[in-house]
N, CA, C and O atoms as CSV, one atom per row, in Angstrom:
chain,resi,resn,atom,element,x,y,z
A,1,MET,N,N,-3.123,14.553,-32.101
A,1,MET,CA,C,-2.965,14.921,-30.714
A,1,MET,C,C,-2.164,13.843,-29.996
A,1,MET,O,O,-2.258,12.662,-30.332
A,2,PHE,N,N,-1.381,14.253,-29.014
A,2,PHE,CA,C,-0.604,13.347,-28.178
A,2,PHE,C,C,-1.002,13.608,-26.735
A,2,PHE,O,O,-0.954,14.748,-26.271
A,3,LEU,N,N,-1.389,12.572,-26.032
A,3,LEU,CA,C,-1.894,12.688,-24.664
A,3,LEU,C,C,-0.896,12.109,-23.679
A,3,LEU,O,O,-0.370,11.015,-23.887
A,4,VAL,N,N,-0.634,12.848,-22.601
A,4,VAL,CA,C,0.224,12.367,-21.520
A,4,VAL,C,C,-0.595,12.381,-20.240
A,4,VAL,O,O,-1.170,13.404,-19.869
A,5,VAL,N,N,-0.644,11.234,-19.568
A,5,VAL,CA,C,-1.351,11.094,-18.295
A,5,VAL,C,C,-0.297,10.788,-17.235
A,5,VAL,O,O,0.459,9.825,-17.361
A,6,PHE,N,N,-0.251,11.606,-16.199
A,6,PHE,CA,C,0.725,11.468,-15.126
A,6,PHE,C,C,-0.025,11.189,-13.830
A,6,PHE,O,O,-0.614,12.090,-13.232
A,7,ARG,N,N,0.006,9.909,-13.399
A,7,ARG,CA,C,-0.624,9.523,-12.118
A,7,ARG,C,C,0.455,9.563,-11.057
A,7,ARG,O,O,1.553,9.043,-11.260
A,8,ASN,N,N,0.147,10.184,-9.915
A,8,ASN,CA,C,1.167,10.256,-8.873
A,8,ASN,C,C,0.580,10.308,-7.480
A,8,ASN,O,O,-0.581,10.663,-7.273
A,9,ARG,N,N,1.423,9.942,-6.536
A,9,ARG,CA,C,1.131,10.072,-5.111
A,9,ARG,C,C,2.293,10.806,-4.471
A,9,ARG,O,O,3.458,10.496,-4.724
A,10,LYS,N,N,1.963,11.782,-3.639
A,10,LYS,CA,C,2.986,12.553,-2.945
A,10,LYS,C,C,3.441,11.808,-1.686
A,10,LYS,O,O,2.699,10.999,-1.129
A,11,ARG,N,N,4.655,12.092,-1.255
A,11,ARG,CA,C,5.171,11.576,0.009
A,11,ARG,C,C,4.506,12.318,1.162
A,11,ARG,O,O,4.080,13.463,1.010
A,12,ALA,N,N,4.420,11.674,2.291
A,12,ALA,CA,C,3.926,12.342,3.498
A,12,ALA,C,C,4.947,13.396,3.917
A,12,ALA,O,O,6.154,13.164,3.845
A,13,GLY,N,N,4.465,14.535,4.348
A,13,GLY,CA,C,5.322,15.557,4.915
A,13,GLY,C,C,6.161,16.362,3.937
A,13,GLY,O,O,7.149,16.976,4.338
A,14,ILE,N,N,5.788,16.374,2.657
A,14,ILE,CA,C,6.581,17.172,1.705
A,14,ILE,C,C,6.355,18.656,1.951
A,14,ILE,O,O,5.393,19.050,2.611
A,15,ASP,N,N,7.238,19.457,1.423
A,15,ASP,CA,C,7.109,20.906,1.485
A,15,ASP,C,C,6.104,21.311,0.401
A,15,ASP,O,O,6.477,21.517,-0.754
A,16,TYR,N,N,4.820,21.425,0.786
A,16,TYR,CA,C,3.780,21.705,-0.201
A,16,TYR,C,C,3.929,23.085,-0.838
A,16,TYR,O,O,3.551,23.268,-1.995
A,17,ALA,N,N,4.465,24.046,-0.114
A,17,ALA,CA,C,4.663,25.373,-0.711
A,17,ALA,C,C,5.693,25.282,-1.836
A,17,ALA,O,O,5.499,25.872,-2.899
A,18,ALA,N,N,6.778,24.555,-1.614
A,18,ALA,CA,C,7.800,24.385,-2.651
A,18,ALA,C,C,7.232,23.593,-3.818
A,18,ALA,O,O,7.475,23.930,-4.977
A,19,TYR,N,N,6.473,22.536,-3.518
A,19,TYR,CA,C,5.865,21.734,-4.582
A,19,TYR,C,C,4.931,22.601,-5.429
A,19,TYR,O,O,4.995,22.568,-6.658
A,20,GLN,N,N,4.076,23.367,-4.778
A,20,GLN,CA,C,3.120,24.211,-5.500
A,20,GLN,C,C,3.832,25.237,-6.372
A,20,GLN,O,O,3.420,25.485,-7.505
A,21,ALA,N,N,4.885,25.826,-5.855
A,21,ALA,CA,C,5.652,26.798,-6.648
A,21,ALA,C,C,6.255,26.123,-7.878
A,21,ALA,O,O,6.212,26.675,-8.977
A,22,ASP,N,N,6.817,24.927,-7.691
A,22,ASP,CA,C,7.375,24.199,-8.835
A,22,ASP,C,C,6.281,23.834,-9.832
A,22,ASP,O,O,6.469,23.980,-11.040
A,23,ALA,N,N,5.152,23.366,-9.340
A,23,ALA,CA,C,4.055,22.954,-10.224
A,23,ALA,C,C,3.534,24.138,-11.038
A,23,ALA,O,O,3.314,24.014,-12.242
A,24,GLU,N,N,3.341,25.268,-10.393
A,24,GLU,CA,C,2.856,26.459,-11.097
A,24,GLU,C,C,3.860,26.918,-12.154
A,24,GLU,O,O,3.467,27.323,-13.248
A,25,ARG,N,N,5.139,26.856,-11.837
A,25,ARG,CA,C,6.159,27.259,-12.813
A,25,ARG,C,C,6.173,26.311,-14.004
A,25,ARG,O,O,6.339,26.747,-15.144
A,26,MET,N,N,5.999,25.010,-13.746
A,26,MET,CA,C,6.011,24.046,-14.840
A,26,MET,C,C,4.826,24.258,-15.781
A,26,MET,O,O,4.979,24.142,-16.997
A,27,VAL,N,N,3.658,24.564,-15.243
A,27,VAL,CA,C,2.496,24.842,-16.092
A,27,VAL,C,C,2.753,26.105,-16.915
A,27,VAL,O,O,2.468,26.148,-18.111
A,28,GLU,N,N,3.291,27.120,-16.264
A,28,GLU,CA,C,3.613,28.373,-16.966
A,28,GLU,C,C,4.611,28.123,-18.097
A,28,GLU,O,O,4.439,28.636,-19.203
A,29,LEU,N,N,5.640,27.345,-17.824
A,29,LEU,CA,C,6.664,27.046,-18.817
A,29,LEU,C,C,6.123,26.149,-19.934
A,29,LEU,O,O,6.431,26.360,-21.107
A,30,ALA,N,N,5.323,25.154,-19.569
A,30,ALA,CA,C,4.748,24.249,-20.578
A,30,ALA,C,C,3.899,25.021,-21.574
A,30,ALA,O,O,3.947,24.748,-22.773
A,31,ARG,N,N,3.125,25.978,-21.091
A,31,ARG,CA,C,2.255,26.772,-21.973
A,31,ARG,C,C,3.036,27.516,-23.048
A,31,ARG,O,O,2.484,27.855,-24.095
A,32,LEU,N,N,4.301,27.768,-22.800
A,32,LEU,CA,C,5.136,28.493,-23.760
A,32,LEU,C,C,5.756,27.577,-24.807
A,32,LEU,O,O,6.352,28.057,-25.771
A,33,GLN,N,N,5.624,26.272,-24.631
A,33,GLN,CA,C,6.279,25.317,-25.526
A,33,GLN,C,C,5.496,25.141,-26.825
A,33,GLN,O,O,4.266,25.105,-26.807
A,34,PRO,N,N,6.194,25.032,-27.940
A,34,PRO,CA,C,5.515,24.737,-29.208
A,34,PRO,C,C,4.755,23.411,-29.101
A,34,PRO,O,O,5.286,22.424,-28.590
A,35,GLY,N,N,3.528,23.397,-29.581
A,35,GLY,CA,C,2.723,22.189,-29.577
A,35,GLY,C,C,1.903,21.964,-28.330
A,35,GLY,O,O,1.113,21.021,-28.281
A,36,TYR,N,N,2.064,22.807,-27.309
A,36,TYR,CA,C,1.258,22.681,-26.086
A,36,TYR,C,C,-0.204,22.965,-26.406
A,36,TYR,O,O,-0.511,23.939,-27.094
A,37,LEU,N,N,-1.107,22.122,-25.913
A,37,LEU,CA,C,-2.535,22.352,-26.114
A,37,LEU,C,C,-3.275,22.618,-24.806
A,37,LEU,O,O,-4.045,23.574,-24.721
A,38,SER,N,N,-3.055,21.784,-23.782
A,38,SER,CA,C,-3.780,21.993,-22.535
A,38,SER,C,C,-3.157,21.197,-21.399
A,38,SER,O,O,-2.378,20.268,-21.617
A,39,PHE,N,N,-3.521,21.587,-20.170
A,39,PHE,CA,C,-3.104,20.865,-18.972
A,39,PHE,C,C,-4.205,21.000,-17.936
A,39,PHE,O,O,-4.742,22.087,-17.725
A,40,LYS,N,N,-4.541,19.882,-17.285
A,40,LYS,CA,C,-5.474,19.881,-16.164
A,40,LYS,C,C,-5.009,18.832,-15.175
A,40,LYS,O,O,-4.381,17.841,-15.547
A,41,SER,N,N,-5.325,19.064,-13.914
A,41,SER,CA,C,-4.926,18.144,-12.859
A,41,SER,C,C,-6.107,17.918,-11.925
A,41,SER,O,O,-6.859,18.844,-11.620
A,42,TYR,N,N,-6.262,16.669,-11.473
A,42,TYR,CA,C,-7.374,16.283,-10.606
A,42,TYR,C,C,-6.846,15.481,-9.436
A,42,TYR,O,O,-5.922,14.682,-9.590
A,43,VAL,N,N,-7.431,15.692,-8.259
A,43,VAL,CA,C,-7.024,14.955,-7.070
A,43,VAL,C,C,-8.178,14.070,-6.615
A,43,VAL,O,O,-9.297,14.544,-6.420
A,44,ALA,N,N,-7.897,12.785,-6.448
A,44,ALA,CA,C,-8.898,11.831,-5.974
A,44,ALA,C,C,-9.020,11.920,-4.449
A,44,ALA,O,O,-8.155,12.482,-3.778
A,45,GLU,N,N,-10.093,11.364,-3.921
A,45,GLU,CA,C,-10.321,11.384,-2.477
A,45,GLU,C,C,-9.185,10.725,-1.704
A,45,GLU,O,O,-8.889,11.121,-0.576
A,46,ASP,N,N,-8.554,9.731,-2.300
A,46,ASP,CA,C,-7.459,9.029,-1.614
A,46,ASP,C,C,-6.107,9.713,-1.789
A,46,ASP,O,O,-5.088,9.185,-1.343
A,47,GLY,N,N,-6.083,10.877,-2.428
A,47,GLY,CA,C,-4.854,11.644,-2.580
A,47,GLY,C,C,-4.109,11.427,-3.880
A,47,GLY,O,O,-3.175,12.169,-4.185
A,48,GLU,N,N,-4.504,10.425,-4.656
A,48,GLU,CA,C,-3.838,10.231,-5.938
A,48,GLU,C,C,-4.162,11.399,-6.857
A,48,GLU,O,O,-5.281,11.912,-6.853
A,49,VAL,N,N,-3.174,11.815,-7.646
A,49,VAL,CA,C,-3.341,12.923,-8.583
A,49,VAL,C,C,-3.250,12.380,-9.999
A,49,VAL,O,O,-2.393,11.552,-10.309
A,50,ILE,N,N,-4.149,12.860,-10.852
A,50,ILE,CA,C,-4.101,12.564,-12.275
A,50,ILE,C,C,-3.893,13.901,-12.981
A,50,ILE,O,O,-4.717,14.807,-12.861
A,51,ALA,N,N,-2.798,14.018,-13.710
A,51,ALA,CA,C,-2.518,15.222,-14.477
A,51,ALA,C,C,-2.542,14.846,-15.958
A,51,ALA,O,O,-1.888,13.891,-16.379
A,52,LEU,N,N,-3.297,15.604,-16.734
A,52,LEU,CA,C,-3.444,15.345,-18.167
A,52,LEU,C,C,-2.856,16.506,-18.949
A,52,LEU,O,O,-3.213,17.663,-18.727
A,53,SER,N,N,-1.955,16.189,-19.864
A,53,SER,CA,C,-1.478,17.238,-20.763
A,53,SER,C,C,-1.675,16.776,-22.195
A,53,SER,O,O,-1.447,15.612,-22.527
A,54,GLU,N,N,-2.099,17.703,-23.033
A,54,GLU,CA,C,-2.349,17.434,-24.450
A,54,GLU,C,C,-1.352,18.244,-25.267
A,54,GLU,O,O,-1.096,19.418,-25.001
A,55,TRP,N,N,-0.801,17.569,-26.273
A,55,TRP,CA,C,0.207,18.168,-27.146
A,55,TRP,C,C,-0.204,17.951,-28.592
A,55,TRP,O,O,-0.955,17.025,-28.897
A,56,ALA,N,N,0.276,18.785,-29.461
A,56,ALA,CA,C,-0.059,18.673,-30.884
A,56,ALA,C,C,0.429,17.345,-31.458
A,56,ALA,O,O,-0.219,16.755,-32.323
A,57,ASP,N,N,1.586,16.882,-30.962
A,57,ASP,CA,C,2.165,15.637,-31.483
A,57,ASP,C,C,3.199,15.105,-30.491
A,57,ASP,O,O,3.544,15.771,-29.515
A,58,GLU,N,N,3.677,13.915,-30.756
A,58,GLU,CA,C,4.641,13.276,-29.860
A,58,GLU,C,C,5.942,14.079,-29.771
A,58,GLU,O,O,6.522,14.199,-28.693
A,59,ALA,N,N,6.390,14.616,-30.876
A,59,ALA,CA,C,7.638,15.391,-30.873
A,59,ALA,C,C,7.546,16.575,-29.909
A,59,ALA,O,O,8.511,16.880,-29.208
A,60,SER,N,N,6.405,17.234,-29.872
A,60,SER,CA,C,6.215,18.369,-28.964
A,60,SER,C,C,6.270,17.921,-27.508
A,60,SER,O,O,6.913,18.566,-26.680
A,61,ALA,N,N,5.598,16.819,-27.198
A,61,ALA,CA,C,5.599,16.299,-25.828
A,61,ALA,C,C,7.002,15.878,-25.408
A,61,ALA,O,O,7.424,16.155,-24.285
A,62,ARG,N,N,7.720,15.214,-26.298
A,62,ARG,CA,C,9.086,14.773,-25.977
A,62,ARG,C,C,10.029,15.974,-25.829
A,62,ARG,O,O,10.932,15.954,-24.993
A,63,ALA,N,N,9.824,17.004,-26.628
A,63,ALA,CA,C,10.644,18.215,-26.504
A,63,ALA,C,C,10.431,18.860,-25.138
A,63,ALA,O,O,11.381,19.351,-24.528
A,64,TRP,N,N,9.197,18.861,-24.659
A,64,TRP,CA,C,8.901,19.393,-23.326
A,64,TRP,C,C,9.677,18.609,-22.271
A,64,TRP,O,O,10.187,19.194,-21.315
A,65,GLY,N,N,9.768,17.314,-22.435
A,65,GLY,CA,C,10.513,16.487,-21.494
A,65,GLY,C,C,11.999,16.807,-21.462
A,65,GLY,O,O,12.679,16.484,-20.488
A,66,ARG,N,N,12.509,17.435,-22.510
A,66,ARG,CA,C,13.936,17.766,-22.584
A,66,ARG,C,C,14.251,19.219,-22.187
A,66,ARG,O,O,15.417,19.612,-22.179
A,67,VAL,N,N,13.237,20.009,-21.862
A,67,VAL,CA,C,13.486,21.390,-21.433
A,67,VAL,C,C,14.279,21.339,-20.119
A,67,VAL,O,O,13.874,20.670,-19.168
A,68,ALA,N,N,15.406,22.047,-20.078
A,68,ALA,CA,C,16.336,21.944,-18.951
A,68,ALA,C,C,15.676,22.223,-17.604
A,68,ALA,O,O,15.874,21.459,-16.659
A,69,GLU,N,N,14.903,23.288,-17.494
A,69,GLU,CA,C,14.266,23.624,-16.216
A,69,GLU,C,C,13.271,22.542,-15.811
A,69,GLU,O,O,13.142,22.223,-14.629
A,70,HIS,N,N,12.574,21.981,-16.784
A,70,HIS,CA,C,11.633,20.891,-16.515
A,70,HIS,C,C,12.391,19.675,-15.984
A,70,HIS,O,O,11.944,19.034,-15.033
A,71,ALA,N,N,13.526,19.355,-16.588
A,71,ALA,CA,C,14.322,18.209,-16.150
A,71,ALA,C,C,14.796,18.376,-14.706
A,71,ALA,O,O,14.808,17.410,-13.944
A,72,VAL,N,N,15.184,19.585,-14.328
A,72,VAL,CA,C,15.617,19.858,-12.955
A,72,VAL,C,C,14.473,19.604,-11.982
A,72,VAL,O,O,14.671,18.984,-10.938
A,73,VAL,N,N,13.274,20.082,-12.321
A,73,VAL,CA,C,12.121,19.914,-11.433
A,73,VAL,C,C,11.672,18.452,-11.400
A,73,VAL,O,O,11.218,17.972,-10.362
A,74,GLN,N,N,11.793,17.739,-12.526
A,74,GLN,CA,C,11.485,16.308,-12.513
A,74,GLN,C,C,12.392,15.581,-11.522
A,74,GLN,O,O,11.927,14.739,-10.753
A,75,SER,N,N,13.657,15.901,-11.541
A,75,SER,CA,C,14.608,15.281,-10.617
A,75,SER,C,C,14.261,15.619,-9.168
A,75,SER,O,O,14.314,14.752,-8.297
A,76,ARG,N,N,13.908,16.874,-8.912
A,76,ARG,CA,C,13.512,17.280,-7.571
A,76,ARG,C,C,12.244,16.542,-7.138
A,76,ARG,O,O,12.101,16.176,-5.972
A,77,GLY,N,N,11.328,16.326,-8.078
A,77,GLY,CA,C,10.105,15.583,-7.759
A,77,GLY,C,C,10.415,14.170,-7.286
A,77,GLY,O,O,9.843,13.706,-6.301
A,78,ARG,N,N,11.316,13.485,-7.980
A,78,ARG,CA,C,11.696,12.128,-7.571
A,78,ARG,C,C,12.408,12.139,-6.220
A,78,ARG,O,O,12.213,11.236,-5.407
A,79,ALA,N,N,13.235,13.160,-5.980
A,79,ALA,CA,C,14.017,13.226,-4.747
A,79,ALA,C,C,13.201,13.681,-3.538
A,79,ALA,O,O,13.455,13.236,-2.419
A,80,ALA,N,N,12.220,14.567,-3.756
A,80,ALA,CA,C,11.583,15.217,-2.612
A,80,ALA,C,C,10.066,15.154,-2.544
A,80,ALA,O,O,9.507,15.309,-1.459
A,81,TYR,N,N,9.373,14.932,-3.664
A,81,TYR,CA,C,7.918,15.073,-3.651
A,81,TYR,C,C,7.149,13.768,-3.824
A,81,TYR,O,O,6.182,13.534,-3.100
A,82,TYR,N,N,7.542,12.931,-4.740
A,82,TYR,CA,C,6.707,11.797,-5.127
A,82,TYR,C,C,7.030,10.515,-4.381
A,82,TYR,O,O,8.186,10.115,-4.246
A,83,GLU,N,N,5.982,9.898,-3.910
A,83,GLU,CA,C,6.081,8.532,-3.376
A,83,GLU,C,C,6.167,7.555,-4.550
A,83,GLU,O,O,6.962,6.615,-4.552
A,84,SER,N,N,5.318,7.814,-5.544
A,84,SER,CA,C,5.310,6.981,-6.747
A,84,SER,C,C,4.624,7.742,-7.868
A,84,SER,O,O,3.858,8.676,-7.633
A,85,TYR,N,N,4.918,7.316,-9.103
A,85,TYR,CA,C,4.187,7.862,-10.246
A,85,TYR,C,C,4.255,6.894,-11.408
A,85,TYR,O,O,5.140,6.043,-11.493
A,86,THR,N,N,3.290,7.053,-12.300
A,86,THR,CA,C,3.246,6.319,-13.559
A,86,THR,C,C,2.875,7.313,-14.638
A,86,THR,O,O,1.954,8.112,-14.471
A,87,LEU,N,N,3.594,7.262,-15.744
A,87,LEU,CA,C,3.316,8.145,-16.868
A,87,LEU,C,C,2.826,7.292,-18.032
A,87,LEU,O,O,3.461,6.307,-18.407
A,88,PHE,N,N,1.701,7.680,-18.591
A,88,PHE,CA,C,1.131,7.029,-19.768
A,88,PHE,C,C,1.186,8.036,-20.908
A,88,PHE,O,O,0.866,9.208,-20.710
A,89,ALA,N,N,1.580,7.602,-22.084
A,89,ALA,CA,C,1.639,8.502,-23.235
A,89,ALA,C,C,1.101,7.773,-24.455
A,89,ALA,O,O,1.437,6.613,-24.695
A,90,CYS,N,N,0.265,8.461,-25.224
A,90,CYS,CA,C,-0.268,7.805,-26.416
A,90,CYS,C,C,-0.520,8.835,-27.520
A,90,CYS,O,O,-0.942,9.966,-27.276
A,91,ALA,N,N,-0.243,8.393,-28.721
A,91,ALA,CA,C,-0.482,9.218,-29.901
A,91,ALA,C,C,-1.868,8.913,-30.446
A,91,ALA,O,O,-2.319,7.767,-30.425
A,92,ASN,N,N,-2.525,9.930,-30.925
A,92,ASN,CA,C,-3.829,9.786,-31.569
A,92,ASN,C,C,-4.791,8.909,-30.778
A,92,ASN,O,O,-5.274,7.899,-31.291
A,93,PRO,N,N,-5.075,9.288,-29.524
A,93,PRO,CA,C,-6.015,8.484,-28.750
A,93,PRO,C,C,-7.392,8.496,-29.403
A,93,PRO,O,O,-7.791,9.476,-30.032
A,94,ARG,N,N,-8.095,7.407,-29.243
A,94,ARG,CA,C,-9.463,7.371,-29.766
A,94,ARG,C,C,-10.283,8.301,-28.889
A,94,ARG,O,O,-10.248,8.204,-27.663
A,95,ILE,N,N,-11.018,9.195,-29.519
A,95,ILE,CA,C,-11.770,10.216,-28.786
A,95,ILE,C,C,-13.242,10.105,-29.130
A,95,ILE,O,O,-13.623,10.087,-30.301
A,96,HIS,N,N,-14.062,10.030,-28.095
A,96,HIS,CA,C,-15.515,10.083,-28.246
A,96,HIS,C,C,-15.973,11.326,-27.505
A,96,HIS,O,O,-15.563,11.551,-26.366
A,97,ALA,N,N,-16.794,12.116,-28.116
A,97,ALA,CA,C,-17.233,13.363,-27.481
A,97,ALA,C,C,-18.755,13.456,-27.545
A,97,ALA,O,O,-19.384,12.941,-28.469
A,98,PHE,N,N,-19.330,14.119,-26.550
A,98,PHE,CA,C,-20.752,14.394,-26.502
A,98,PHE,C,C,-20.940,15.796,-25.973
A,98,PHE,O,O,-20.237,16.214,-25.053
A,99,SER,N,N,-21.862,16.514,-26.532
A,99,SER,CA,C,-22.230,17.829,-26.027
A,99,SER,C,C,-23.748,17.949,-26.150
A,99,SER,O,O,-24.312,17.783,-27.231
A,100,HIS,N,N,-24.385,18.237,-25.041
A,100,HIS,CA,C,-25.839,18.398,-25.058
A,100,HIS,C,C,-26.238,19.502,-26.037
A,100,HIS,O,O,-27.278,19.409,-26.689
A,101,GLU,N,N,-25.426,20.531,-26.140
A,101,GLU,CA,C,-25.725,21.629,-27.054
A,101,GLU,C,C,-25.787,21.173,-28.503
A,101,GLU,O,O,-26.547,21.726,-29.298
A,102,ASP,N,N,-24.986,20.159,-28.853
A,102,ASP,CA,C,-25.007,19.641,-30.226
A,102,ASP,C,C,-26.307,18.920,-30.542
A,102,ASP,O,O,-26.631,18.721,-31.713
A,103,GLN,N,N,-27.043,18.533,-29.537
A,103,GLN,CA,C,-28.270,17.774,-29.725
A,103,GLN,C,C,-29.485,18.676,-29.923
A,103,GLN,O,O,-30.548,18.207,-30.328
A,104,ALA,N,N,-29.332,19.949,-29.644
A,104,ALA,CA,C,-30.473,20.885,-29.723
A,104,ALA,C,C,-30.813,21.254,-31.154
A,104,ALA,O,O,-31.742,22.027,-31.389
């Protein structure tokens, strides 16, 4: 598995309708990519967003980064939406899991 963590803060006064439309399209498009596993996004009380995407492998995640429509929206994000962001990517993250159901 390859994990991508995208931490970001939006600029004040952005066009949230345009941002939401772009975000929804990117999730829709990502789901169609080979190696896509999952995507979830969380917003902290202070407005910071953490978006997590899981891919089968690094090649799949990097291929997603090269999809032309994705590249256009990434550029628009830097120009119009994001105050700042940091992207973390790691292959084969150490995973610890717990499920109460497994204990029964």
